[in-house]
N, C-alpha and C positions, 0 to 999 in steps of 0.2 A: 565750248563757245561756238557761236555762228557769226560768219563774216559775210556780209553782203556788199556787192559793188555795183553801182550805177553810174556810168560815165566816170568822172573823177571824184565821185562821192564814195566813201567807205563807212559802213555802219557795222558796229560789232555789238553783240549782246551775249552776256556770259550765262553759264549754266552751273548748277551746283558743283560739278566737279572742278570748276575754276576757283572755288572757294567763295568766302564771304567778301563782297566787294566794299564792305564798309572799312575793311582793314587796309590801310595805305600800302602795306607790303604786298598784298594780293594784287592790288591795282598797278603797282610799280612793275611787278613781275609780268603782268599782262601787257602793259604799254610797251615793255621792252621787246615784245615780239613783233612790233609794227614800227614802220619808218615814220614816227611822229616825234616832234620836238617837246610836246608837253600836253598833258590832259588836265583840263579844268572842270571841276565839279562844283556847282553852287552849293551854298549853305542853304539846304531846302528846308522849308517851313510850311509847305501847303499854301503858298501865297500865289498871287498872279504876277509877281514881279519877274522881270527879265533884265539881266544886267550885262555889261560888257566886261571883259577880262580884268580891267583895272579896278572894278568894284567887287572882286570875287569874294571878299569877306563879308559883304552885305547879305542879308537874308533875301533869297531869291529862289525860284524854281524853274528858271529858264536862263540860258546864256547865248549870246551873240558871238560868233567867231568870224572875223574878217580876214584872218591870215591863213594861208595854206599850210598844211601839215601840223596844224594846232588842232587838237581834238577838244570837243565839249562833250560832257557826259552827265547823265542823271543816274541816281540810285532809285530802284523801285522794288516793291515785293508784292504788288497787286495793282498799284497805280499804273497809269499809261504813259509810256515814253513816246514822244513825238519828235520827229526831225523834219525841219523845214529848210529848203535850200533852192537857190536859183543857180547853183553850181559855182557862184562866185562868193557867196555869203552863206552862212550856216546859222540856224537857230536850233538849240536842242531844249526840249521842254520836258518837265515832269509834271504830268497832269493827273492829279487825284480828282476826286469828285469836287472838292472845293475849288482847286484851281481851274477846272474845266467850267464850272458854273460861274466862277468869277471873271471868266474871259481871257484866261491866259493864252489860248490858241489865237484868239482875235489879235491880242497884243503882238504875238509872235509874227503874225502876217504883216503887221504895219512896218516891220523892219525891211521889207522889200518894196520896191517902187512898182515893179510890173507883176501883179499877183498871178497873171496867166502863165508866167515862167517858173512858178513855184512847183517843186516836187515835195510831196508830203509822205512821211512814212510813219505808220502806227505800229508800234512794237507789241510785245507780249505783255498782257495785263489781264485782270479779272474780267471775264466776258459775261455775256447774257446767259451762257449756259449754268454759270456758277455764281455770279455776283449777286448774292441775295440781298434784298433791302426790305425795309418795312413800309407799310402804307403812310405813316406819319412823316417818313423821311421824303417820300414822293410828294406828299401835299406841302410840307414845309418849304421845299425847294422848288415847287412849280415845275416838276419835270413832266414833259409831254408824254401822253399815254402811249405814243408809238414807240417810245425807247423803254417801255416796261413790258416784260413777258411774264406770263402767268402759266405755271404748270404745277399740277398737284397741290394747289393752295400756296405754292411758293412764288414770290414776286422777285424777278431779276432786272437788273439795269444794264442796258446796252450802251456803255460809255463810248465804244468805238463807233457806233452808228451816229450818236450825237456829234462827236467829233468830225466825223466824215461830212455830215450835213454843215457843220459850222465852216469847214474848210471850202466846200463848194459854193456856199452862200457868199463867201468873201472872195470868189474868183479863182480859187485854186482848182485847177483842172485835173492835175495828176496826183491821185491819192492811192497809196499802196498799203494795204493792211495785211500783215502776216497771219492774222487769225490764229494766234496761239494763246491759250489761256493759261495763266500761271497757276491757277487752282487745279486744272485738269491734268497739267503736265507734271510728271514726277521729276523732271530733270531741272525744274526751276523752283526758286524760293517763292514762298507765298505766305504773307502774314496771316491769312485766314486759315491756313494749314498749320499754323503754329510756329513759322519762322519768323519770330518777332525781332530778332536782331540781325538776321542775315538779309543781304540785299543782292539784287542783280544790277550789273552796270550795263547800261546802253550808252555807247559813245560814237561819235561820228567825226570825220574829218574830210577835208578836201585836198586832193593832191595838186602838186604844182602843175 
């Protein structure tokens, strides 16, 4: 696993050696390594819904955390984890292409009053080097050409570039992208590489 710290924000994402994070026992083992009270993971369904902890059983792909030392997390295997915070409140998002195009990042930004104070983190996901798409997908979803790359007759989609532009357009000034591709990286689970049931966990919390 990798652990990043920015001010009072902690972000952790797992690797293959940490096990399949769909398994509650693996998540519990991981959480016990950190000084957090609880880890909340939404019931993900590729939606644009973002919930508060009291609605944890509802279908959603983002969660708002208002309390310190409570972690919010999302499971991915090529989709894009995004963390938003003003260092007082936290929003953790699972953004696959469906959620991204449906506006889940914009919805996450709306939970903060001062957009200029938001720090955004874009985690490991399928990137423009490997995230191959077809022409009909591009046309059907009206994806701008600047987010599509072509090499050797292969078309790829730069989800992180679209996400970064959405963030900046809505007033977020601090955007950090770790630039790790789940398909390229042998240490990470990837649906497109055949890890159909295994998941990476990206979770974050704010310290007291």
